[in-house]
N, CA, C and O atoms as a GROMACS GRO file, in nm:
protein
  380
    1UNK      N    1  -0.120   0.501   2.371
    1UNK     CA    2  -0.157   0.583   2.263
    1UNK      C    3  -0.108   0.519   2.112
    1UNK      O    4  -0.002   0.470   2.071
    2UNK      N    5  -0.259   0.547   2.043
    2UNK     CA    6  -0.205   0.509   1.895
    2UNK      C    7  -0.194   0.663   1.809
    2UNK      O    8  -0.245   0.770   1.841
    3UNK      N    9  -0.110   0.632   1.693
    3UNK     CA   10  -0.116   0.697   1.590
    3UNK      C   11  -0.122   0.675   1.456
    3UNK      O   12  -0.101   0.554   1.442
    4UNK      N   13  -0.138   0.722   1.357
    4UNK     CA   14  -0.161   0.736   1.213
    4UNK      C   15  -0.027   0.788   1.214
    4UNK      O   16   0.020   0.888   1.268
    5UNK      N   17   0.022   0.702   1.147
    5UNK     CA   18   0.173   0.749   1.048
    5UNK      C   19   0.165   0.691   0.893
    5UNK      O   20   0.126   0.581   0.854
    6UNK      N   21   0.206   0.786   0.832
    6UNK     CA   22   0.131   0.753   0.677
    6UNK      C   23   0.245   0.801   0.593
    6UNK      O   24   0.300   0.910   0.609
    7UNK      N   25   0.281   0.696   0.484
    7UNK     CA   26   0.418   0.737   0.438
    7UNK      C   27   0.367   0.694   0.251
    7UNK      O   28   0.331   0.587   0.203
    8UNK      N   29   0.387   0.848   0.179
    8UNK     CA   30   0.355   0.814   0.103
    8UNK      C   31   0.468   0.790  -0.042
    8UNK      O   32   0.559   0.872  -0.058
    9UNK      N   33   0.458   0.710  -0.110
    9UNK     CA   34   0.576   0.687  -0.181
    9UNK      C   35   0.529   0.785  -0.352
    9UNK      O   36   0.432   0.766  -0.426
   10UNK      N   37   0.636   0.877  -0.366
   10UNK     CA   38   0.606   0.975  -0.480
   10UNK      C   39   0.672   0.922  -0.571
   10UNK      O   40   0.793   0.905  -0.554
   11UNK      N   41   0.612   0.883  -0.683
   11UNK     CA   42   0.647   0.859  -0.798
   11UNK      C   43   0.675   0.945  -0.876
   11UNK      O   44   0.604   1.044  -0.855
   12UNK      N   45   0.763   0.961  -0.979
   12UNK     CA   46   0.833   1.082  -1.096
   12UNK      C   47   0.860   0.984  -1.244
   12UNK      O   48   0.908   0.871  -1.233
   13UNK      N   49   0.834   1.025  -1.342
   13UNK     CA   50   0.882   0.953  -1.445
   13UNK      C   51   0.764   0.897  -1.499
   13UNK      O   52   0.647   0.906  -1.462
   14UNK      N   53   0.836   0.813  -1.628
   14UNK     CA   54   0.727   0.738  -1.678
   14UNK      C   55   0.672   0.626  -1.585
   14UNK      O   56   0.710   0.625  -1.467
   15UNK      N   57   0.577   0.524  -1.636
   15UNK     CA   58   0.559   0.401  -1.549
   15UNK      C   59   0.639   0.300  -1.565
   15UNK      O   60   0.684   0.253  -1.670
   16UNK      N   61   0.657   0.265  -1.450
   16UNK     CA   62   0.765   0.157  -1.443
   16UNK      C   63   0.730  -0.001  -1.561
   16UNK      O   64   0.624  -0.038  -1.611
   17UNK      N   65   0.819  -0.038  -1.565
   17UNK     CA   66   0.846  -0.143  -1.681
   17UNK      C   67   0.787  -0.271  -1.561
   17UNK      O   68   0.781  -0.245  -1.441
   18UNK      N   69   0.755  -0.384  -1.608
   18UNK     CA   70   0.733  -0.498  -1.534
   18UNK      C   71   0.849  -0.511  -1.470
   18UNK      O   72   0.847  -0.462  -1.357
   19UNK      N   73   0.943  -0.557  -1.501
   19UNK     CA   74   1.097  -0.563  -1.453
   19UNK      C   75   1.082  -0.467  -1.338
   19UNK      O   76   1.064  -0.507  -1.223
   20UNK      N   77   1.089  -0.358  -1.366
   20UNK     CA   78   1.073  -0.233  -1.250
   20UNK      C   79   1.016  -0.258  -1.132
   20UNK      O   80   1.056  -0.246  -1.017
   21UNK      N   81   0.880  -0.306  -1.199
   21UNK     CA   82   0.759  -0.312  -1.045
   21UNK      C   83   0.797  -0.459  -1.033
   21UNK      O   84   0.703  -0.512  -0.974
   22UNK      N   85   0.876  -0.538  -1.057
   22UNK     CA   86   0.892  -0.691  -0.944
   22UNK      C   87   0.993  -0.654  -0.899
   22UNK      O   88   0.997  -0.696  -0.784
   23UNK      N   89   1.095  -0.591  -0.925
   23UNK     CA   90   1.200  -0.536  -0.859
   23UNK      C   91   1.149  -0.461  -0.729
   23UNK      O   92   1.169  -0.501  -0.614
   24UNK      N   93   1.088  -0.362  -0.760
   24UNK     CA   94   1.054  -0.272  -0.644
   24UNK      C   95   0.955  -0.386  -0.530
   24UNK      O   96   0.981  -0.376  -0.410
   25UNK      N   97   0.868  -0.470  -0.563
   25UNK     CA   98   0.760  -0.495  -0.499
   25UNK      C   99   0.913  -0.612  -0.399
   25UNK      O  100   0.909  -0.609  -0.276
   26UNK      N  101   1.018  -0.695  -0.461
   26UNK     CA  102   1.059  -0.757  -0.413
   26UNK      C  103   1.208  -0.689  -0.326
   26UNK      O  104   1.285  -0.757  -0.260
   27UNK      N  105   1.219  -0.552  -0.348
   27UNK     CA  106   1.311  -0.508  -0.300
   27UNK      C  107   1.282  -0.388  -0.210
   27UNK      O  108   1.381  -0.334  -0.161
   28UNK      N  109   1.176  -0.345  -0.184
   28UNK     CA  110   1.112  -0.274  -0.132
   28UNK      C  111   0.994  -0.296  -0.032
   28UNK      O  112   0.992  -0.296   0.091
   29UNK      N  113   0.895  -0.318  -0.129
   29UNK     CA  114   0.757  -0.325  -0.076
   29UNK      C  115   0.722  -0.486   0.029
   29UNK      O  116   0.643  -0.497   0.123
   30UNK      N  117   0.813  -0.590  -0.030
   30UNK     CA  118   0.773  -0.689   0.064
   30UNK      C  119   0.862  -0.714   0.199
   30UNK      O  120   0.840  -0.793   0.291
   31UNK      N  121   0.988  -0.607   0.177
   31UNK     CA  122   1.049  -0.603   0.312
   31UNK      C  123   1.002  -0.512   0.435
   31UNK      O  124   1.015  -0.532   0.556
   32UNK      N  125   0.945  -0.408   0.367
   32UNK     CA  126   0.841  -0.342   0.427
   32UNK      C  127   0.758  -0.364   0.496
   32UNK      O  128   0.753  -0.320   0.611
   33UNK      N  129   0.676  -0.435   0.444
   33UNK     CA  130   0.561  -0.572   0.496
   33UNK      C  131   0.586  -0.635   0.607
   33UNK      O  132   0.523  -0.631   0.712
   34UNK      N  133   0.712  -0.714   0.570
   34UNK     CA  134   0.774  -0.784   0.682
   34UNK      C  135   0.836  -0.748   0.810
   34UNK      O  136   0.859  -0.812   0.912
   35UNK      N  137   0.861  -0.593   0.765
   35UNK     CA  138   0.921  -0.516   0.892
   35UNK      C  139   0.775  -0.460   0.970
   35UNK      O  140   0.771  -0.433   1.090
   36UNK      N  141   0.673  -0.451   0.887
   36UNK     CA  142   0.577  -0.409   0.953
   36UNK      C  143   0.533  -0.506   1.072
   36UNK      O  144   0.505  -0.475   1.188
   37UNK      N  145   0.534  -0.665   0.995
   37UNK     CA  146   0.457  -0.760   1.094
   37UNK      C  147   0.584  -0.771   1.180
   37UNK      O  148   0.551  -0.863   1.255
   38UNK      N  149   0.676  -0.745   1.207
   38UNK     CA  150   0.791  -0.752   1.328
   38UNK      C  151   0.693  -0.617   1.417
   38UNK      O  152   0.652  -0.617   1.532
   39UNK      N  153   0.681  -0.515   1.312
   39UNK     CA  154   0.640  -0.394   1.446
   39UNK      C  155   0.526  -0.422   1.494
   39UNK      O  156   0.504  -0.376   1.606
   40UNK      N  157   0.420  -0.503   1.430
   40UNK     CA  158   0.281  -0.550   1.498
   40UNK      C  159   0.320  -0.667   1.613
   40UNK      O  160   0.281  -0.651   1.728
   41UNK      N  161   0.372  -0.747   1.587
   41UNK     CA  162   0.409  -0.856   1.676
   41UNK      C  163   0.515  -0.764   1.808
   41UNK      O  164   0.525  -0.812   1.921
   42UNK      N  165   0.558  -0.682   1.784
   42UNK     CA  166   0.639  -0.597   1.831
   42UNK      C  167   0.504  -0.532   1.952
   42UNK      O  168   0.537  -0.505   2.068
   43UNK      N  169   0.374  -0.515   1.908
   43UNK     CA  170   0.271  -0.409   1.959
   43UNK      C  171   0.306  -0.228   1.939
   43UNK      O  172   0.272  -0.132   2.007
   44UNK      N  173   0.389  -0.240   1.814
   44UNK     CA  174   0.425  -0.069   1.819
   44UNK      C  175   0.316  -0.052   1.713
   44UNK      O  176   0.268   0.061   1.705
   45UNK      N  177   0.277  -0.130   1.646
   45UNK     CA  178   0.133  -0.089   1.522
   45UNK      C  179   0.073  -0.156   1.543
   45UNK      O  180   0.096  -0.242   1.627
   46UNK      N  181  -0.055  -0.147   1.462
   46UNK     CA  182  -0.171  -0.212   1.469
   46UNK      C  183  -0.256  -0.295   1.318
   46UNK      O  184  -0.328  -0.389   1.284
   47UNK      N  185  -0.183  -0.179   1.271
   47UNK     CA  186  -0.191  -0.232   1.081
   47UNK      C  187  -0.177  -0.110   1.010
   47UNK      O  188  -0.171   0.000   1.066
   48UNK      N  189  -0.171  -0.129   0.882
   48UNK     CA  190  -0.137  -0.042   0.739
   48UNK      C  191  -0.197  -0.075   0.672
   48UNK      O  192  -0.290  -0.148   0.708
   49UNK      N  193  -0.181  -0.041   0.539
   49UNK     CA  194  -0.166  -0.082   0.405
   49UNK      C  195  -0.222   0.068   0.309
   49UNK      O  196  -0.202   0.179   0.358
   50UNK      N  197  -0.299   0.052   0.157
   50UNK     CA  198  -0.261   0.153   0.069
   50UNK      C  199  -0.388   0.182   0.115
   50UNK      O  200  -0.470   0.122   0.184
   51UNK      N  201  -0.383   0.316   0.044
   51UNK     CA  202  -0.530   0.375   0.005
   51UNK      C  203  -0.625   0.405  -0.099
   51UNK      O  204  -0.741   0.445  -0.092
   52UNK      N  205  -0.536   0.374  -0.215
   52UNK     CA  206  -0.553   0.414  -0.341
   52UNK      C  207  -0.682   0.373  -0.412
   52UNK      O  208  -0.732   0.442  -0.501
   53UNK      N  209  -0.737   0.245  -0.366
   53UNK     CA  210  -0.890   0.239  -0.391
   53UNK      C  211  -0.966   0.285  -0.389
   53UNK      O  212  -1.042   0.315  -0.482
   54UNK      N  213  -0.975   0.327  -0.188
   54UNK     CA  214  -1.079   0.422  -0.100
   54UNK      C  215  -1.042   0.542  -0.194
   54UNK      O  216  -1.130   0.584  -0.269
   55UNK      N  217  -0.933   0.592  -0.195
   55UNK     CA  218  -0.940   0.732  -0.237
   55UNK      C  219  -1.010   0.736  -0.370
   55UNK      O  220  -1.092   0.827  -0.376
   56UNK      N  221  -0.998   0.644  -0.509
   56UNK     CA  222  -1.075   0.628  -0.617
   56UNK      C  223  -1.240   0.707  -0.570
   56UNK      O  224  -1.288   0.818  -0.586
   57UNK      N  225  -1.292   0.557  -0.495
   57UNK     CA  226  -1.412   0.578  -0.469
   57UNK      C  227  -1.463   0.732  -0.401
   57UNK      O  228  -1.544   0.806  -0.457
   58UNK      N  229  -1.412   0.755  -0.300
   58UNK     CA  230  -1.453   0.874  -0.240
   58UNK      C  231  -1.413   1.018  -0.344
   58UNK      O  232  -1.461   1.131  -0.330
   59UNK      N  233  -1.314   0.973  -0.445
   59UNK     CA  234  -1.329   1.129  -0.495
   59UNK      C  235  -1.436   1.128  -0.618
   59UNK      O  236  -1.445   1.224  -0.694
   60UNK      N  237  -1.518   1.008  -0.631
   60UNK     CA  238  -1.616   1.001  -0.701
   60UNK      C  239  -1.736   1.069  -0.665
   60UNK      O  240  -1.823   1.117  -0.738
   61UNK      N  241  -1.724   1.066  -0.528
   61UNK     CA  242  -1.925   1.128  -0.510
   61UNK      C  243  -1.896   1.307  -0.517
   61UNK      O  244  -1.807   1.388  -0.491
   62UNK      N  245  -2.002   1.304  -0.557
   62UNK     CA  246  -2.036   1.459  -0.574
   62UNK      C  247  -1.973   1.545  -0.451
   62UNK      O  248  -1.895   1.638  -0.472
   63UNK      N  249  -2.009   1.509  -0.338
   63UNK     CA  250  -1.942   1.640  -0.219
   63UNK      C  251  -1.804   1.625  -0.208
   63UNK      O  252  -1.751   1.686  -0.115
   64UNK      N  253  -1.716   1.543  -0.298
   64UNK     CA  254  -1.587   1.507  -0.205
   64UNK      C  255  -1.530   1.670  -0.295
   64UNK      O  256  -1.432   1.726  -0.246
   65UNK      N  257  -1.580   1.720  -0.390
   65UNK     CA  258  -1.518   1.837  -0.391
   65UNK      C  259  -1.495   1.952  -0.299
   65UNK      O  260  -1.397   2.026  -0.295
   66UNK      N  261  -1.610   1.954  -0.222
   66UNK     CA  262  -1.614   2.069  -0.150
   66UNK      C  263  -1.592   1.991   0.026
   66UNK      O  264  -1.642   2.052   0.120
   67UNK      N  265  -1.543   1.905   0.044
   67UNK     CA  266  -1.475   1.824   0.169
   67UNK      C  267  -1.360   1.814   0.154
   67UNK      O  268  -1.288   1.813   0.054
   68UNK      N  269  -1.337   1.803   0.301
   68UNK     CA  270  -1.194   1.746   0.320
   68UNK      C  271  -1.171   1.606   0.405
   68UNK      O  272  -1.190   1.586   0.525
   69UNK      N  273  -1.118   1.504   0.290
   69UNK     CA  274  -1.132   1.362   0.371
   69UNK      C  275  -1.007   1.296   0.389
   69UNK      O  276  -0.904   1.349   0.348
   70UNK      N  277  -1.006   1.230   0.422
   70UNK     CA  278  -0.892   1.163   0.472
   70UNK      C  279  -0.930   1.033   0.496
   70UNK      O  280  -0.996   1.008   0.597
   71UNK      N  281  -0.891   0.924   0.397
   71UNK     CA  282  -0.911   0.806   0.424
   71UNK      C  283  -0.837   0.710   0.474
   71UNK      O  284  -0.734   0.711   0.407
   72UNK      N  285  -0.829   0.606   0.577
   72UNK     CA  286  -0.752   0.529   0.668
   72UNK      C  287  -0.776   0.372   0.666
   72UNK      O  288  -0.864   0.316   0.732
   73UNK      N  289  -0.706   0.322   0.601
   73UNK     CA  290  -0.758   0.177   0.590
   73UNK      C  291  -0.711   0.094   0.696
   73UNK      O  292  -0.594   0.113   0.733
   74UNK      N  293  -0.780   0.004   0.755
   74UNK     CA  294  -0.733  -0.080   0.863
   74UNK      C  295  -0.742  -0.209   0.810
   74UNK      O  296  -0.851  -0.265   0.818
   75UNK      N  297  -0.613  -0.290   0.736
   75UNK     CA  298  -0.596  -0.393   0.687
   75UNK      C  299  -0.484  -0.477   0.796
   75UNK      O  300  -0.411  -0.428   0.881
   76UNK      N  301  -0.501  -0.606   0.760
   76UNK     CA  302  -0.370  -0.654   0.851
   76UNK      C  303  -0.245  -0.642   0.741
   76UNK      O  304  -0.258  -0.563   0.648
   77UNK      N  305  -0.149  -0.704   0.751
   77UNK     CA  306  -0.018  -0.679   0.682
   77UNK      C  307  -0.043  -0.844   0.594
   77UNK      O  308  -0.028  -0.859   0.473
   78UNK      N  309  -0.079  -0.936   0.680
   78UNK     CA  310  -0.107  -1.032   0.604
   78UNK      C  311  -0.187  -1.039   0.454
   78UNK      O  312  -0.155  -1.126   0.372
   79UNK      N  313  -0.286  -0.947   0.430
   79UNK     CA  314  -0.429  -0.943   0.358
   79UNK      C  315  -0.279  -0.844   0.280
   79UNK      O  316  -0.228  -0.896   0.181
   80UNK      N  317  -0.240  -0.755   0.313
   80UNK     CA  318  -0.144  -0.671   0.215
   80UNK      C  319  -0.020  -0.785   0.160
   80UNK      O  320   0.032  -0.770   0.050
   81UNK      N  321   0.009  -0.878   0.237
   81UNK     CA  322   0.112  -0.951   0.173
   81UNK      C  323   0.079  -1.027   0.041
   81UNK      O  324   0.137  -1.046  -0.066
   82UNK      N  325  -0.089  -1.076   0.121
   82UNK     CA  326  -0.155  -1.172  -0.034
   82UNK      C  327  -0.166  -1.063  -0.143
   82UNK      O  328  -0.150  -1.094  -0.261
   83UNK      N  329  -0.192  -0.931  -0.106
   83UNK     CA  330  -0.236  -0.886  -0.223
   83UNK      C  331  -0.101  -0.813  -0.337
   83UNK      O  332  -0.098  -0.787  -0.457
   84UNK      N  333  -0.007  -0.800  -0.233
   84UNK     CA  334   0.129  -0.786  -0.339
   84UNK      C  335   0.207  -0.905  -0.406
   84UNK      O  336   0.260  -0.898  -0.518
   85UNK      N  337   0.207  -1.020  -0.319
   85UNK     CA  338   0.258  -1.115  -0.389
   85UNK      C  339   0.169  -1.186  -0.506
   85UNK      O  340   0.233  -1.252  -0.588
   86UNK      N  341   0.032  -1.180  -0.521
   86UNK     CA  342  -0.030  -1.180  -0.628
   86UNK      C  343  -0.011  -1.083  -0.746
   86UNK      O  344  -0.053  -1.096  -0.860
   87UNK      N  345   0.050  -0.996  -0.701
   87UNK     CA  346   0.073  -0.885  -0.820
   87UNK      C  347   0.213  -0.915  -0.861
   87UNK      O  348   0.254  -0.904  -0.976
   88UNK      N  349   0.292  -0.961  -0.744
   88UNK     CA  350   0.418  -1.019  -0.851
   88UNK      C  351   0.466  -1.120  -0.905
   88UNK      O  352   0.576  -1.139  -0.956
   89UNK      N  353   0.342  -1.214  -0.887
   89UNK     CA  354   0.288  -1.363  -0.950
   89UNK      C  355   0.264  -1.287  -1.139
   89UNK      O  356   0.298  -1.342  -1.244
   90UNK      N  357   0.200  -1.159  -1.122
   90UNK     CA  358   0.112  -1.127  -1.212
   90UNK      C  359   0.227  -1.058  -1.281
   90UNK      O  360   0.221  -1.094  -1.398
   91UNK      N  361   0.333  -0.974  -1.263
   91UNK     CA  362   0.446  -0.962  -1.334
   91UNK      C  363   0.563  -0.985  -1.358
   91UNK      O  364   0.645  -0.912  -1.412
   92UNK      N  365   0.584  -1.169  -1.289
   92UNK     CA  366   0.637  -1.256  -1.336
   92UNK      C  367   0.603  -1.277  -1.461
   92UNK      O  368   0.672  -1.243  -1.557
   93UNK      N  369   0.447  -1.357  -1.470
   93UNK     CA  370   0.416  -1.395  -1.582
   93UNK      C  371   0.426  -1.252  -1.708
   93UNK      O  372   0.414  -1.283  -1.827
   94UNK      N  373   0.444  -1.131  -1.677
   94UNK     CA  374   0.433  -1.074  -1.833
   94UNK      C  375   0.615  -1.039  -1.850
   94UNK      O  376   0.651  -0.963  -1.939
   95UNK      N  377   0.706  -1.096  -1.768
   95UNK     CA  378   0.810  -1.038  -1.774
   95UNK      C  379   0.871  -1.168  -1.910
   95UNK      O  380   0.984  -1.159  -1.959
   0.00000   0.00000   0.00000
C-alpha cells in the first residue's frame, strides 16, 4: 500500500541570508534527501520533492479560485539532490 506524506517547512521571520540558506541546505535539506534515498533503497518510499513551482503554475489558472487543488510531484531524490546542490553552489558564490 502506498501513502502520500507531505512535510511542509514553515518559514517565519525575514528572508534568510545566503549564509543561513547555505547552512540550512547543508545541515537539513541534504541530510533529509540522503535519508529519503535510504528509504527508497529499502522500498519504504518511492519519490518526493517540492511542490512550490507547480503550485505557482496551478494558482495562476482562472479556475483555481473555485477549485480545491493538491499537487503531488513525483521526482527522484537524485533529481532533487542535483537541484539543491545547484542552489548550494549559487549560495556559496554569494557569500
